[in-house]
Structure formats: C-alpha cells, structure tokens
N, C-alpha and C positions, 0 to 999 in steps of 0.2 A: 410566118413561122411561130409556133407556140413557144411559150416560156420554157415549158419542159424540154422541148427540142433544143432551144438555145442553150439551156444549162448543160445538156448532154454534149453538145458541140464544144462548149467551153471546157468541160471536163476532159473531153477527148484531146482537145488542143493542149491542154496542160500536160497530159500524159505523153503526148508526142514530143513536146518541148523537152521534158525530162529524159526521155529516151534518146533523143538527138544529142543532148548534152552528154549523157553518159558515152554514147557512141563517139563524140568528139574527143572526149578525155582519153578513152581507149585508144583512138586513132593516134592521138599525140604521144602517148606511151609507146606504142608500136613504132612510130616514127623515130622517137628518141633511141629505142633499142637497136633499130636498124642502122641509124646513123653512127652510133657508137661501134657496132660491128664493122661498118664500112671504114670508119676512121681507124679502128685497130688493125684491120686487115690491109689497108692501103698505105698506112704509114703517113697519112695526111696530117698536117699540123692542126690538130683540133684539141682544145682544151675545154672540158666540160665542168661547168660549175652551176649546178642547178639547171636552169633552162638557158644558159648563156654559152654559145659556141664562139670560139675565137678562130677565125679563118684568116690566114695571111696577116695576122696582127691586129685584125679589126674585129671587135666584139659584135655578135649578131644575137639579139634577143628574140626569143620566140614570143608570138603573139599571146596576149592574155585571152582567157576564155571567159566570156560574160554569160552567166546563167540567168536568163530572164525569169525563170520559174522560181528561183530562190533569191534573185537580186544580189548575187555574189559574183565577185571577180575571182577567177582561178589563175594563179600564175606562179611559176616556179614551185610547184607542189604545195602552194599555200592557197587558202581560201579566205576571202574577206567579204563580209557581208556589208554592202553599201546601203541596202534598203531601197525603197522607192523614192529616190532622191534625185535632184538634178545632176549631182556629180556622177551618179551611176549612169544616167542617160547620156551625159557628155562623153563619158568613157566609151559607152556602147556605140555612139556615133563616131567617135575618133577610131575605134578598133574596126569599124566597118571598112574603113579606107586608110589602113596603116601606110605610113611613110608617104602620105599625100596631105598637103595642107587643106584645111577646111576653113572657110571664112567664118567670121563671127556671124554674119548674116545668115549663113547656112545652119550654124548651130542654133541661132535664135529661132529659125523656121522649124528645124527638126526637133529640138528639145523643148522649146517653149511655145511653139506654134504661133509665134508673134515676132514679126521683123522690126517692130516699133520700139522694142525695149532698148535701153542703153547698153553701149559696149561694156560698161563696168558690170553688167549682170553676168556676162560670160566670163570676164576676168575673175569675178568673185567665185563663181561656180568652179572655175579650173583651179584656183587657189585652194578652195576648200577640198576638192578631189585630191589635189597633191598632198594636203595635210592628212587626210583619211588614209591614203595609200602609205605615207611615211609612218604613221602611227600604227598601221597594220602590218608593219614589216616588209613593205613593198617599196622601199625608197628608190630602187633602181627603176621600177616602173613609173614612179612619180617623176623622176628626173627624165624619163623618155617622153613625157608630155611637154612639148616646147611651143613657145609662141613667138610670132614675128609680125609686127604691124597688123594686128587684127586677124591673123590667121593662125590656126592651131594644128599641130601635128603630133601623131603618136609614132615615134621612131623606134621600130622594132625590126 
C-alpha cells in the first residue's frame, strides 16, 4: 500500500468516525424524546433530569458517548475533552462493557498493552479520570466508576 493510499484511508476513517458519532448523538436525542413521550402517555413513574431516568425509585444513567475523533466524552448534554490520555482510554474501555466488571489485568492489556505493570498504575489512572470528570462537571459519571478488589465497573 502506498503512503498516499494509507493517508486517504486514514482520512476516510476519521470522517466515518465523526459521522458515526453524530449519528449516535442524534439517535440518543431521538431515544430521549421517544422515552419522554412514552412516559408522559403511559403515566409511568419516570423523572428526567438530564440523562437520568428514575424507574421504580432506582436511578438509571444513560451511557456516556466517547468520541475518539475529538477525544471527548459526551454525557448529559455536556462535553469534556480528555485528550489522548490514559484516563480517556480507561473510560473508553469501561464504557464498551457497561455494568460489567473489567479486571485490572484486562485494563492493563487493553489500555497500556502491558500486563506486567503494577495495579497502582490502573488505580492512579482511574483516580485521575474521576478527578477530570468531577472538575468538568460530570461528578455523577465519576461516581459511576467503581472498583472492587482489582476490578472496575462503569455502572450506568
């Protein structure tokens, strides 16, 4: 493959990523509107506050959208640029399997491509991610990232 062809494919890949992100955001807005209409028409107990639904007294958070083309997290109508950092990729990995525990070994392999690093490496990146999210006005998302005995979960 020529360098020119590789650049063209990279450019097309970036365009596709941006288009897919826009489509995901639009789909989320449509889903929110439909759910609001259904809740209003059915009389179901649902309280909406941003992207939080309350059903049967239990809050249900919608998943964050991670835009790999801009390295931003979009959640509850807010956008936060995390940049090309380990915290961004940790959140990206956790959001791929929401509500499921991911081991520190899996995170080390998927984010750092190295299983030999210390557990403290993951703890530090998660702590840094939570801080960035809180500072960016996404405290509830930061609180949704939990850990238990070397396993991490994004509870949404």
